[in-house]
MARGUTI-136714 format. One record per residue: x, y, z of N, C-alpha, C in turn. Coordinates in pm, whole numbers, padded with zeros to 5 digits, always signed. Atoms other than C-alpha are relative to their C-alpha. Layout:
BEGIN
   n.c1   n.c2   n.c3  ca.c1  ca.c2  ca.c3   c.c1   c.c2   c.c3
      X      Y      Z      X      Y      Z      X      Y      Z
...
! end
This chain:
BEGIN
   n.c1   n.c2   n.c3  ca.c1  ca.c2  ca.c3   c.c1   c.c2   c.c3
 -00004 -00136 +00055 +08863 +03970 +10158 -00128 +00024 -00080
 +00126 -00031 +00066 +08549 +04146 +10033 +00019 +00020 -00148
 -00004 -00017 +00145 +08461 +04168 +09667 +00039 +00143 -00032
 -00044 -00133 +00041 +08635 +04458 +09500 +00124 +00047 +00074
 -00119 -00039 -00073 +08915 +04478 +09761 +00122 -00065 -00064
 -00122 +00061 +00050 +09274 +04413 +09671 +00113 +00037 +00095
 -00115 -00025 -00085 +09607 +04395 +09850 +00122 +00021 -00087
 -00123 -00021 +00075 +09968 +04459 +09752 +00038 -00123 -00080
 -00031 +00121 +00074 +09977 +04101 +09630 -00100 -00028 -00111
 +00102 +00021 +00100 +09689 +04152 +09386 +00060 -00006 -00139
 -00038 +00011 +00140 +09699 +04112 +09013 +00075 +00126 -00043
 -00076 -00118 +00045 +09971 +04341 +08868 -00078 +00084 -00099
 +00079 -00076 +00096 +09727 +04436 +08595 -00093 +00098 +00069
 +00088 -00089 -00075 +09492 +04582 +08855 +00077 +00121 +00051
 -00081 -00110 -00048 +09774 +04786 +09006 +00037 +00094 -00112
 -00037 -00083 +00114 +09877 +04908 +08662 -00119 +00087 -00041
 +00120 -00076 +00036 +09518 +05013 +08592 -00020 +00117 +00097
 +00014 -00108 -00099 +09510 +05212 +08916 +00103 +00110 -00025
 -00104 -00099 +00027 +09841 +05381 +08834 -00033 +00081 -00124
 +00037 -00070 +00123 +09723 +05463 +08482 -00112 +00099 +00026
 +00109 -00090 -00032 +09406 +05614 +08627 +00050 +00124 +00073
 -00055 -00114 -00074 +09605 +05833 +08867 +00077 +00092 -00093
 -00074 -00081 +00095 +09833 +05947 +08586 -00095 +00078 -00090
 +00097 -00068 +00086 +09531 +06028 +08371 -00064 +00118 +00072
 +00057 -00110 -00077 +09377 +06236 +08649 +00099 +00114 +00015
 -00102 -00103 -00013 +09705 +06419 +08700 +00018 +00077 -00131
 -00013 -00065 +00130 +09735 +06488 +08328 -00120 +00089 -00029
 +00121 -00078 +00021 +09375 +06611 +08318 +00006 +00131 +00081
 -00011 -00119 -00084 +09440 +06849 +08609 +00101 +00098 -00058
 -00102 -00086 +00060 +09754 +06978 +08437 -00055 +00074 -00121
 +00059 -00064 +00118 +09559 +07044 +08117 -00095 +00111 +00040
 +00094 -00102 -00046 +09294 +07236 +08311 +00074 +00123 +00052
 -00076 -00111 -00055 +09563 +07449 +08477 +00086 +00070 -00104
 -00085 -00058 +00102 +09757 +07514 +08156 -00069 +00122 -00063
 +00059 -00119 +00063 +09707 +07857 +07994 -00067 -00034 -00133
 +00071 +00016 +00127 +09463 +07880 +07704 -00033 +00138 -00052
 +00035 -00130 +00058 +09389 +08163 +07464 -00151 +00006 -00018
 +00144 -00020 +00010 +09037 +08300 +07480 -00025 +00138 -00060
 +00033 -00133 +00055 +08865 +08590 +07300 -00014 +00103 +00112
 +00011 -00105 -00100 +08896 +08914 +07494 -00146 +00040 +00019
 +00141 -00038 -00008 +08531 +08982 +07415 -00080 -00092 +00092
 +00073 +00094 -00086 +08431 +08677 +07624 +00023 +00026 +00149
 -00036 -00025 -00139 +08582 +08821 +07944 -00091 +00105 +00064
 +00075 -00099 -00077 +08390 +09007 +08214 +00097 +00083 +00084
 -00091 -00085 -00079 +08544 +09302 +08403 +00029 -00060 +00137
 -00044 +00057 -00127 +08731 +09219 +08720 -00077 +00058 +00118
 +00046 -00047 -00130 +08589 +09241 +09069 +00126 +00040 +00075
 -00134 -00037 -00040 +08905 +09431 +09145 +00004 +00065 +00138
 -00019 -00072 -00126 +09036 +09543 +09483 +00042 +00146 -00020
 -00040 -00137 +00028 +09144 +09866 +09310 -00124 +00089 -00006
 +00119 -00085 -00008 +08892 +10133 +09404 -00010 +00095 -00119
 +00001 -00097 +00111 +08995 +10363 +09117 +00013 -00065 -00137
 -00008 +00068 +00129 +09011 +10098 +08845 +00141 -00005 -00056
 -00131 +00014 +00063 +09293 +10064 +08593 +00073 +00133 -00010
 -00087 -00117 +00013 +09584 +10305 +08570 +00045 +00012 -00145
 -00035 -00013 +00142 +09626 +10438 +08211 +00150 -00004 -00026
 -00144 +00000 +00020 +10000 +10495 +08253 +00057 -00141 +00009
 -00047 +00137 -00013 +10052 +10137 +08367 -00042 -00083 -00122
 +00044 +00070 +00121 +09847 +10011 +08072 +00094 +00030 -00116
 -00093 -00037 +00108 +10073 +10205 +07832 +00134 -00069 +00016
 -00127 +00068 -00026 +10382 +10058 +07998 -00008 -00147 -00038
 +00016 +00141 +00033 +10248 +09704 +07963 -00019 -00022 -00149
 +00023 +00014 +00145 +10143 +09765 +07602 +00131 -00005 -00077
 -00130 +00001 +00067 +10509 +09818 +07516 +00082 -00124 +00036
 -00075 +00119 -00043 +10621 +09501 +07696 -00039 -00121 -00084
 +00025 +00125 +00073 +10637 +09152 +07546 -00007 -00115 +00100
 +00007 +00125 -00079 +10561 +08805 +07679 -00053 +00025 +00140
 +00063 -00019 -00131 +10331 +08916 +07958 -00061 -00132 +00046
 +00056 +00127 -00050 +10212 +08632 +08185 -00149 -00007 -00023
 +00145 +00015 +00020 +09861 +08489 +08141 -00078 +00070 +00111
 +00087 -00057 -00101 +09576 +08660 +08321 -00072 -00114 +00071
 +00072 +00101 -00078 +09372 +08476 +08585 -00148 +00030 -00009
 +00143 -00018 +00025 +09002 +08421 +08515 -00079 -00107 +00076
 +00091 +00094 -00066 +08722 +08262 +08719 -00078 -00075 -00109
 +00057 +00077 +00109 +08603 +07980 +08495 -00153 +00009 -00003
 +00146 +00007 -00003 +08240 +07976 +08611 -00066 +00128 -00047
 +00060 -00128 +00037 +08181 +08346 +08540 +00073 +00071 -00112
 -00088 -00066 +00097 +08463 +08437 +08296 +00036 +00142 +00045
 -00039 -00130 -00054 +08533 +08731 +08525 +00151 +00001 +00025
 -00144 -00012 -00020 +08892 +08852 +08532 +00029 +00016 +00150
 -00042 -00008 -00140 +09053 +08793 +08873 +00124 +00087 +00011
 -00125 -00077 +00000 +09398 +08932 +08796 +00044 +00020 -00145
 -00051 -00025 +00134 +09514 +09102 +08478 -00076 +00101 -00083
 +00076 -00097 +00080 +09279 +09384 +08376 +00093 +00099 -00071
 -00096 -00087 +00068 +09580 +09604 +08298 +00055 -00069 -00125
 -00050 +00074 +00116 +09709 +09330 +08067 -00106 -00013 -00107
 +00109 +00004 +00098 +09367 +09302 +07903 -00007 +00132 -00076
 +00003 -00132 +00065 +09365 +09678 +07834 +00120 +00016 -00092
 -00121 -00011 +00082 +09722 +09657 +07705 -00014 -00082 -00129
 +00021 +00082 +00119 +09629 +09372 +07468 -00094 +00069 -00099
 +00092 -00072 +00087 +09340 +09577 +07333 +00070 +00118 -00067
 -00075 -00111 +00060 +09573 +09874 +07280 +00087 -00048 -00115
 -00083 +00055 +00107 +09792 +09647 +07068 -00084 -00059 -00113
 +00087 +00052 +00104 +09489 +09543 +06864 -00020 -00150 +00003
 +00016 +00145 -00010 +09487 +09184 +06988 -00145 -00035 +00034
 +00138 +00043 -00024 +09158 +08993 +06996 -00010 -00115 +00099
 +00001 +00109 -00097 +09260 +08708 +07227 +00116 +00019 +00097
 -00102 -00016 -00103 +09472 +08668 +07538 +00016 -00133 +00073
 -00027 +00123 -00074 +09636 +08388 +07736 -00065 +00007 +00139
 +00078 +00004 -00124 +09427 +08282 +08036 +00033 -00126 +00078
 -00002 +00113 -00092 +09476 +08057 +08337 -00129 +00005 +00079
 +00131 +00002 -00063 +09145 +07947 +08484 +00010 -00034 +00148
 +00009 +00022 -00144 +09056 +07951 +08853 -00133 -00065 +00032
 +00122 +00067 -00043 +08805 +07713 +09007 -00030 +00040 +00144
 +00033 -00043 -00135 +08636 +07866 +09309 -00115 +00097 -00001
 +00114 -00091 -00008 +08353 +08081 +09437 +00047 +00146 -00001
 -00032 -00141 +00011 +08337 +08461 +09436 +00091 +00048 +00113
 -00083 -00042 -00113 +08487 +08503 +09784 +00145 -00047 -00018
 -00134 +00053 +00025 +08782 +08280 +09697 +00067 +00075 -00115
 -00054 -00074 +00113 +08824 +08464 +09369 +00051 +00137 +00043
 -00044 -00131 -00046 +08845 +08797 +09549 +00129 -00012 +00081
 -00125 +00022 -00073 +09111 +08658 +09784 +00117 -00017 -00096
 -00106 +00018 +00100 +09312 +08549 +09481 +00035 +00132 -00067
 -00024 -00130 +00064 +09268 +08893 +09326 +00087 +00089 +00088
 -00078 -00082 -00092 +09402 +09069 +09634 +00142 -00054 +00009
 -00131 +00062 -00012 +09688 +08822 +09670 +00087 +00028 -00123
 -00075 -00023 +00123 +09790 +08860 +09305 +00046 +00145 -00011
 -00036 -00141 +00010 +09784 +09239 +09322 +00101 +00042 +00105
 -00102 -00029 -00100 +09995 +09236 +09636 +00136 -00054 -00042
 -00126 +00067 +00033 +10258 +09008 +09483 +00069 +00058 -00122
 -00065 -00050 +00122 +10320 +09179 +09150 -00080 +00116 -00057
 +00070 -00106 +00072 +10230 +09466 +08923 -00012 +00128 +00080
 +00022 -00129 -00064 +10097 +09804 +09029 -00045 -00020 +00144
 +00035 +00022 -00141 +10088 +09821 +09411 -00140 +00051 +00033
 +00128 -00046 -00050 +09754 +09852 +09588 +00023 +00114 +00099
 -00012 -00111 -00094 +09704 +10178 +09775 -00048 -00044 +00138
 +00047 +00030 -00135 +09635 +10188 +10148 -00152 -00009 +00002
 +00147 +00004 +00005 +09269 +10267 +10074 -00049 -00129 -00064
 +00037 +00127 +00064 +09253 +09965 +09841 +00011 -00116 +00099
 -00024 +00112 -00091 +09398 +09734 +10105 -00096 +00002 +00119
 +00095 -00009 -00110 +09175 +09864 +10381 -00140 -00043 -00044
 +00130 +00043 +00052 +08866 +09819 +10163 -00002 -00151 -00021
 -00008 +00145 +00019 +08984 +09468 +10076 -00011 -00072 +00134
 +00008 +00061 -00133 +09030 +09388 +10446 -00144 -00001 +00051
 +00140 -00004 -00045 +08673 +09499 +10515 -00082 -00108 -00070
 +00073 +00105 +00072 +08540 +09268 +10243 +00038 -00139 +00050
 -00045 +00131 -00049 +08751 +08978 +10368 -00060 -00029 +00137
 +00060 +00017 -00132 +08628 +09034 +10723 -00148 -00034 -00011
 +00143 +00028 +00017 +08268 +09037 +10601 -00023 -00144 -00048
 +00015 +00136 +00054 +08320 +08709 +10412 +00052 -00107 +00095
 -00062 +00098 -00091 +08536 +08539 +10677 +00013 +00062 +00139
 -00006 -00068 -00132 +08444 +08693 +11017 +00076 -00079 +00106
 -00071 +00080 -00100 +08604 +08404 +11206 +00151 +00007 -00015
 -00145 -00010 +00019 +08948 +08475 +11061 +00057 +00099 +00100
 -00066 -00090 -00094 +09189 +08635 +11305 +00049 +00125 -00073
 -00050 -00124 +00060 +09318 +08987 +11251 +00131 -00023 -00074
 -00128 +00027 +00066 +09663 +08852 +11165 -00021 -00075 -00132
 +00027 +00073 +00123 +09519 +08613 +10907 -00049 +00095 -00109
 +00051 -00097 +00097 +09326 +08892 +10737 +00111 +00098 -00040
 -00108 -00095 +00029 +09629 +09122 +10764 +00093 -00053 -00108
 -00088 +00060 +00101 +09845 +08881 +10564 -00068 +00000 -00137
 +00070 +00006 +00128 +09577 +08846 +10296 -00024 +00138 -00060
 +00030 -00135 +00050 +09518 +09223 +10270 +00123 +00090 -00007
 -00119 -00083 +00005 +09875 +09349 +10304 -00002 +00114 +00099
 +00008 -00100 -00105 +09813 +09539 +10628 +00061 -00053 +00128
 -00040 +00047 -00132 +09925 +09524 +10989 -00123 -00054 +00071
 +00114 +00058 -00071 +09710 +09322 +11226 -00072 +00103 +00086
 +00066 -00104 -00078 +09646 +09633 +11437 -00096 +00081 -00086
 +00089 -00072 +00091 +09499 +09809 +11135 -00125 -00082 -00028
 +00117 +00087 +00023 +09274 +09511 +11064 -00090 +00000 +00122
 +00081 -00004 -00121 +09162 +09511 +11426 -00080 +00129 +00010
 +00072 -00127 -00002 +09072 +09879 +11398 -00116 -00001 -00100
 +00107 +00009 +00101 +08872 +09808 +11081 -00113 -00088 +00052
 +00103 +00089 -00056 +08691 +09522 +11254 -00088 +00076 +00099
 +00078 -00075 -00098 +08588 +09751 +11539 -00078 +00114 -00064
 +00064 -00115 +00063 +08507 +10046 +11315 -00130 -00038 -00069
 +00118 +00042 +00077 +08261 +09851 +11104 -00083 -00106 +00072
 +00082 +00089 -00081 +08131 +09629 +11383 -00005 -00142 -00050
 -00002 +00140 +00045 +08239 +09298 +11230 +00006 -00089 +00122
 +00002 +00081 -00123 +08144 +09042 +11497 +00101 -00113 -00003
 -00083 +00120 -00010 +08367 +08766 +11621 -00091 -00121 -00015
 +00079 +00122 +00010 +08257 +08405 +11595 -00089 -00014 +00122
 +00097 +00015 -00108 +07962 +08302 +11809 +00064 -00058 +00126
 -00063 +00061 -00116 +08186 +08092 +12032 +00119 +00081 +00050
 -00105 -00087 -00049 +08429 +08379 +12073 +00139 -00034 -00049
 -00131 +00038 +00050 +08711 +08222 +11874 +00022 +00048 -00142
 -00035 -00039 +00136 +08896 +08317 +11558 +00101 -00099 -00055
 -00088 +00095 +00067 +09082 +08107 +11304 +00129 +00071 -00037
 -00130 -00060 +00028 +09453 +08183 +11286 +00055 -00046 -00133
 -00064 +00033 +00128 +09691 +08154 +10992 +00032 -00148 -00011
 -00031 +00143 +00001 +09771 +07796 +11093 -00125 -00087 +00001
 +00125 +00075 +00001 +09402 +07697 +11087 -00054 -00032 +00137
 +00046 +00029 -00135 +09375 +07670 +11466 -00096 +00109 +00047
 +00096 -00095 -00056 +09083 +07834 +11648 +00050 +00043 +00137
 -00047 -00054 -00127 +09191 +08062 +11931 -00104 +00097 +00055
 +00097 -00091 -00059 +08981 +08260 +12179 +00038 +00145 -00026
 -00026 -00142 +00018 +08944 +08635 +12121 +00062 +00058 +00127
 -00054 -00044 -00128 +09009 +08696 +12491 +00121 -00087 +00036
 -00121 +00078 -00024 +09369 +08591 +12561 +00030 -00024 +00146
 -00025 +00017 -00144 +09327 +08578 +12939 +00041 -00142 +00035
 -00031 +00140 -00034 +09325 +08198 +12955 +00138 -00039 -00048
 -00134 +00030 +00050 +09638 +08180 +12740 +00108 +00057 +00089
 -00098 -00061 -00090 +09822 +08418 +12970 +00010 -00079 +00131
 -00001 +00080 -00123 +09720 +08212 +13270 +00078 -00130 -00023
 -00073 +00123 +00031 +09848 +07895 +13100 +00150 +00028 -00010
 -00141 -00035 +00013 +10174 +08071 +13015 +00064 +00020 +00137
 -00055 -00021 -00135 +10219 +08176 +13379 +00022 -00133 +00071
 -00016 +00132 -00062 +10169 +07815 +13488 +00121 -00073 -00057
 -00117 +00062 +00063 +10428 +07694 +13237 +00128 +00060 +00058
 -00119 -00068 -00053 +10677 +07956 +13362 +00023 -00038 +00145
 -00015 +00039 -00141 +10607 +07862 +13724 +00067 -00137 +00010
 -00059 +00134 -00003 +10700 +07501 +13645 +00145 +00001 -00048
 -00134 -00004 +00059 +11007 +07592 +13441 +00037 +00144 -00031
 -00028 -00142 +00019 +11122 +07953 +13491 +00103 +00030 -00108
 -00107 -00024 +00095 +11422 +07913 +13259 -00033 -00053 -00140
 +00037 +00054 +00131 +11229 +07766 +12965 +00011 +00109 -00107
 -00005 -00099 +00109 +11286 +07939 +12628 -00139 +00054 -00031
 +00129 -00063 +00030 +11014 +08179 +12518 -00080 -00080 -00101
 +00072 +00076 +00103 +10929 +07970 +12213 -00065 -00126 +00060
 +00056 +00119 -00064 +10879 +07661 +12430 -00121 +00036 +00086
 +00114 -00046 -00081 +10655 +07855 +12669 -00120 +00030 -00090
 +00108 -00039 +00092 +10453 +07996 +12380 -00066 -00123 -00060
 +00054 +00119 +00063 +10414 +07657 +12216 -00086 -00080 +00097
 +00075 +00080 -00098 +10300 +07480 +12534 -00128 +00071 +00047
 +00116 -00074 -00048 +10061 +07757 +12640 -00096 +00039 -00112
 +00086 -00037 +00112 +09923 +07817 +12290 -00015 +00149 -00018
 +00002 -00145 +00014 +10016 +08187 +12284 +00115 +00041 -00091
 -00110 -00050 +00082 +10247 +08406 +12077 +00125 +00017 +00085
 -00125 -00021 -00072 +10611 +08455 +12167 -00002 +00133 +00074
 +00011 -00130 -00065 +10540 +08819 +12243 -00081 -00005 +00128
 +00082 +00015 -00121 +10266 +08723 +12489 +00077 -00073 +00109
 -00080 +00074 -00098 +10495 +08471 +12656 +00105 +00091 +00064
 -00099 -00093 -00054 +10762 +08740 +12693 -00064 +00096 +00099
 +00067 -00096 -00087 +10514 +08986 +12842 -00040 -00064 +00133
 +00040 +00071 -00123 +10383 +08728 +13091 +00121 -00022 +00089
 -00120 +00026 -00080 +10736 +08638 +13201 +00050 +00128 +00066
 -00046 -00126 -00057 +10832 +09003 +13251 -00092 +00047 +00113
 +00094 -00039 -00105 +10514 +09066 +13451 +00023 -00083 +00127
 -00023 +00087 -00115 +10582 +08769 +13675 +00130 +00039 +00070
 -00127 -00039 -00060 +10943 +08879 +13730 -00014 +00130 +00079
 +00023 -00128 -00068 +10815 +09224 +13830 -00101 -00013 +00114
 +00095 +00021 -00106 +10567 +09067 +14072 -00141 +00047 -00033
 +00133 -00047 +00041 +10262 +09172 +13868 -00084 -00117 -00050
 +00093 +00100 +00053 +09955 +08981 +13749 +00032 -00026 -00147
 -00029 +00027 +00142 +10018 +08803 +13417 -00105 +00054 -00095
 +00107 -00056 +00083 +09686 +08939 +13289 -00011 +00148 +00032
 +00010 -00144 -00026 +09687 +09320 +13247 -00135 +00037 +00059
 +00124 -00042 -00062 +09427 +09493 +13463 -00099 +00056 -00098
 +00091 -00059 +00099 +09288 +09681 +13164 -00073 -00109 -00075
 +00065 +00108 +00075 +09220 +09353 +12988 -00105 -00068 +00085
 +00100 +00061 -00086 +09044 +09207 +13290 -00123 +00089 +00011
 +00113 -00092 -00008 +08830 +09521 +13317 -00079 -00001 -00129
 +00068 +00000 +00129 +08753 +09513 +12948 -00087 -00123 -00015
 +00079 +00122 +00011 +08631 +09157 +12982 -00131 +00011 +00076
 +00121 -00015 -00079 +08377 +09273 +13240 -00092 +00109 -00055
 +00079 -00113 +00047 +08265 +09594 +13065 -00059 -00028 -00136
 +00058 +00016 +00132 +08030 +09608 +12766 +00081 +00073 -00105
 -00072 -00063 +00111 +08167 +09702 +12426 -00049 +00143 -00016
 +00043 -00138 +00018 +08158 +10077 +12343 -00107 +00008 -00106
 +00105 -00013 +00099 +07857 +10196 +12145 +00056 +00030 -00136
 -00042 -00024 +00138 +07873 +10219 +11768 +00029 +00147 -00020
 -00039 -00138 +00024 +08055 +10531 +11663 +00083 +00057 +00112
 -00078 -00047 -00112 +08224 +10567 +12002 +00144 -00044 -00013
 -00141 +00039 +00007 +08594 +10532 +12072 +00016 -00147 +00027
 -00018 +00145 -00012 +08704 +10173 +12027 +00121 -00034 +00084
 -00122 +00030 -00074 +09040 +10204 +12199 +00035 +00117 +00089
 -00044 -00105 -00089 +09201 +10399 +12476 +00107 +00082 -00068
 -00105 -00081 +00061 +09437 +10688 +12393 +00135 -00067 +00006
 -00130 +00066 -00013 +09727 +10477 +12518 +00027 -00095 -00115
 -00017 +00098 +00106 +09665 +10224 +12242 -00026 +00058 -00137
 +00036 -00058 +00129 +09574 +10470 +11969 +00111 -00014 -00101
 -00112 +00009 +00094 +09922 +10461 +11821 +00013 -00138 -00059
 -00012 +00136 +00050 +09905 +10083 +11787 -00093 -00025 -00117
 +00097 +00022 +00106 +09609 +10117 +11550 +00025 +00086 -00122
 -00031 -00080 +00118 +09781 +10347 +11305 +00009 -00091 -00121
 -00005 +00084 +00120 +09754 +10219 +10945 +00141 -00048 -00026
 -00130 +00056 +00031 +10038 +09991 +10849 -00008 -00088 -00122
 -00005 +00081 +00120 +10151 +09776 +10561 +00087 -00122 +00024
 -00085 +00119 -00003 +10294 +09430 +10518 +00117 +00027 -00093
 -00110 -00044 +00084 +10640 +09533 +10398 +00049 -00110 -00092
 -00042 +00108 +00090 +10711 +09189 +10254 -00083 +00001 -00128
 +00085 -00008 +00119 +10413 +09223 +10020 +00038 +00119 -00086
 -00039 -00119 +00074 +10517 +09576 +09926 +00131 -00025 -00073
 -00130 +00027 +00061 +10875 +09466 +09861 -00013 -00097 -00116
 +00020 +00097 +00107 +10759 +09170 +09654 -00061 +00067 -00122
 +00062 -00071 +00112 +10538 +09395 +09443 +00098 +00095 -00067
 -00100 -00091 +00056 +10817 +09650 +09401 +00097 -00074 -00092
 -00101 +00073 +00076 +11062 +09389 +09278 -00054 -00055 -00131
 +00060 +00054 +00121 +10814 +09263 +09016 -00054 +00107 -00095
 +00059 -00106 +00081 +10686 +09596 +08889 +00098 +00044 -00108
 -00092 -00043 +00108 +10838 +09675 +08545 +00045 +00145 +00016
 -00036 -00141 -00017 +10831 +10047 +08632 +00116 +00017 +00097
 -00112 -00004 -00094 +11078 +09973 +08914 +00118 -00080 -00055
 -00107 +00088 +00046 +11276 +09687 +08761 +00085 +00063 -00109
 -00072 -00055 +00114 +11368 +09878 +08446 +00035 +00146 +00018
 -00035 -00139 -00026 +11412 +10220 +08607 +00145 +00008 +00046
 -00137 -00021 -00047 +11755 +10365 +08677 +00000 -00007 +00154
 -00012 +00020 -00145 +11858 +10260 +09030 -00120 -00074 +00060
 +00118 +00070 -00052 +11534 +10059 +09057 +00037 -00118 +00087
 -00039 +00118 -00078 +11701 +09740 +09174 +00074 +00041 +00128
 -00069 -00048 -00119 +11926 +09936 +09410 -00100 +00049 +00105
 +00103 -00047 -00092 +11616 +10096 +09561 -00067 -00116 +00073
 +00063 +00116 -00062 +11454 +09756 +09622 +00091 -00060 +00105
 -00095 +00055 -00097 +11769 +09631 +09793 +00009 +00091 +00123
 -00007 -00095 -00112 +11780 +09948 +10006 -00121 -00015 +00091
 +00121 +00019 -00080 +11419 +09902 +10118 +00009 -00129 +00080
 -00010 +00130 -00067 +11485 +09536 +10200 +00093 +00007 +00120
 -00097 -00009 -00109 +11780 +09633 +10418 -00041 +00093 +00112
 +00037 -00099 -00101 +11600 +09908 +10609 -00140 -00018 +00056
 +00136 +00020 -00049 +11248 +09775 +10661 +00001 -00094 +00120
 +00013 +00085 -00118 +11139 +09613 +10986 -00147 -00012 +00035
 +00138 +00020 -00041 +10813 +09464 +11109 -00004 -00036 +00148
 +00006 +00018 -00146 +10689 +09431 +11470 +00050 -00134 +00048
 -00039 +00133 -00049 +10744 +09057 +11495 +00151 -00014 +00005
 -00145 +00009 +00001 +11112 +09110 +11411 +00060 +00064 +00125
 -00062 -00064 -00116 +11191 +09361 +11683 -00043 -00066 +00131
 +00041 +00075 -00119 +10986 +09158 +11933 +00094 -00115 +00028
 -00090 +00114 -00016 +11222 +08869 +11869 +00141 +00046 +00039
 -00138 -00043 -00014 +11540 +09080 +11884 +00025 +00096 +00116
 -00019 -00106 -00098 +11480 +09342 +12153 +00073 -00048 +00125
 -00067 +00052 -00118 +11602 +09115 +12433 +00152 -00010 -00019
 -00143 +00010 +00027 +11942 +09102 +12260 +00073 +00131 +00032
 -00064 -00129 -00030 +12006 +09471 +12344 +00036 +00005 +00149
 -00041 -00006 -00141 +12212 +09491 +12668 -00054 +00127 +00067
 +00056 -00117 -00071 +12082 +09731 +12936 +00079 +00128 -00023
 -00081 -00122 +00013 +12378 +09972 +12895 -00002 +00055 -00143
 +00009 -00050 +00137 +12302 +10006 +12520 -00142 +00047 -00035
 +00140 -00026 +00035 +11926 +10061 +12540 -00025 +00146 -00039
 +00021 -00141 +00034 +11936 +10443 +12541 +00058 +00034 -00136
 -00064 -00031 +00128 +12179 +10458 +12250 -00075 -00061 -00117
 +00074 +00066 +00108 +11987 +10205 +12041 -00137 +00065 -00019
 +00129 -00070 +00011 +11659 +10383 +12121 +00017 +00129 -00080
 -00027 -00124 +00075 +11812 +10708 +11994 +00025 -00030 -00147
 -00024 +00040 +00138 +11933 +10530 +11681 -00131 -00035 -00070
 +00129 +00037 +00058 +11584 +10386 +11623 -00082 +00124 -00033
 +00074 -00124 +00027 +11429 +10732 +11656 +00057 +00074 -00121
 -00064 -00065 +00115 +11682 +10869 +11408 -00042 -00065 -00131
 +00042 +00072 +00121 +11599 +10597 +11154 -00147 +00025 -00030
 +00142 -00026 +00020 +11228 +10649 +11211 -00023 +00139 -00056
 +00013 -00135 +00053 +11270 +11021 +11150 +00037 +00008 -00147
 -00039 +00000 +00141 +11452 +10955 +10823 -00109 -00062 -00087
 +00109 +00062 +00073 +11174 +10720 +10710 -00121 +00094 -00009
 +00113 -00092 +00000 +10914 +10981 +10808 +00020 +00110 -00104
 -00028 -00101 +00102 +11084 +11247 +10594 -00014 -00060 -00139
 +00012 +00069 +00129 +11105 +10996 +10310 -00147 -00015 -00039
 +00143 +00017 +00025 +10730 +10924 +10344 -00065 +00133 -00036
 +00058 -00131 +00028 +10643 +11294 +10351 +00033 +00047 -00141
 -00040 -00041 +00135 +10842 +11361 +10034 -00077 -00078 -00106
 +00077 +00082 +00094 +10671 +11070 +09855 -00145 +00048 -00007
 +00139 -00045 -00003 +10327 +11191 +09967 -00015 +00134 -00070
 +00008 -00130 +00067 +10401 +11547 +09849 +00008 -00016 -00151
 -00011 +00021 +00145 +10508 +11420 +09507 -00126 -00066 -00054
 +00122 +00064 +00046 +10202 +11196 +09484 -00115 +00100 -00007
 +00106 -00102 +00000 +09974 +11489 +09575 +00019 +00096 -00116
 -00026 -00092 +00110 +10145 +11716 +09322 -00038 -00064 -00133
 +00033 +00069 +00126 +10103 +11452 +09048 -00149 -00013 -00017
 +00144 +00015 +00012 +09738 +11387 +09129 -00068 +00130 -00027
 +00058 -00131 +00026 +09673 +11759 +09117 +00000 +00036 -00146
 -00005 -00027 +00144 +09770 +11762 +08750 -00095 -00089 -00079
 +00093 +00089 +00068 +09528 +11481 +08670 +00070 -00106 -00081
 -00054 +00110 +00080 +09578 +11166 +08462 -00065 +00003 -00137
 +00054 -00009 +00136 +09542 +11175 +08085 -00069 -00128 -00038
! end
């Protein structure tokens, strides 16, 4: 055995020294992560995803609250990552210091944390805020897939894709993007569809999840390939094959066909919205606030959910369920219009 090496049969004192060292490192990391009070005057303004800055009404609400959580600050720059409303509230109360948890990371990582924190709690980010955040994330991480950016920005992946095309954010040089699981996948899904068709040819009765896993595609893609094969069609849509041969549209030109225009409508990650709603004091302490959050949770749906469940609708129920879906969508649309009208009326009066 070489000098300096040891085995499980080595001197117990050596093992104890190693354990003590690990415990010391763990304790040191815990101390670094523990909140500390720092002078408010030492903090720099946040690089916030909020385009309009702090909301005075929210600051007043927080100023009346007690035991607010520590703010998050980038240690290397002392820039606030999350908590500018709490900083303003502390100043309103005449406080000179505030509890801080430090973040170790570069500016791009700090911005990701800022967006994530604002999506999870406090005053919700507007659609414009989230779209601007997605553009910054795409610029910093162009290899990330649309779905990965969508989760980080609180948007739908179709909206992120539209932003990528609108601002000409290039894909990776090798044509691949990094997904949420860290795997690199090709931008063109033709090869994945071909693999899925081969898997289905070998085992036509295989579950969709098994097909998707073996072919390296999504469950929705596996379902589409199987339906195309059953209908005697090519597993790769003709439009996609043509698009692979044609050059990209010029800057400023239409990025998508009219048939797909509806897919690129702005959307939101309802889980992030619901999480923020449930944590916002203005909702939690309002009359019927908790009931409202439960109502939203019971009536919201995202594309991945209906993609998984649509096959459960028997053929003789499809028309009735489609009519029910349209009815629910109409009710949500009226709800959205009323909210937008009230928001417009409030903004017309200005903010004190």
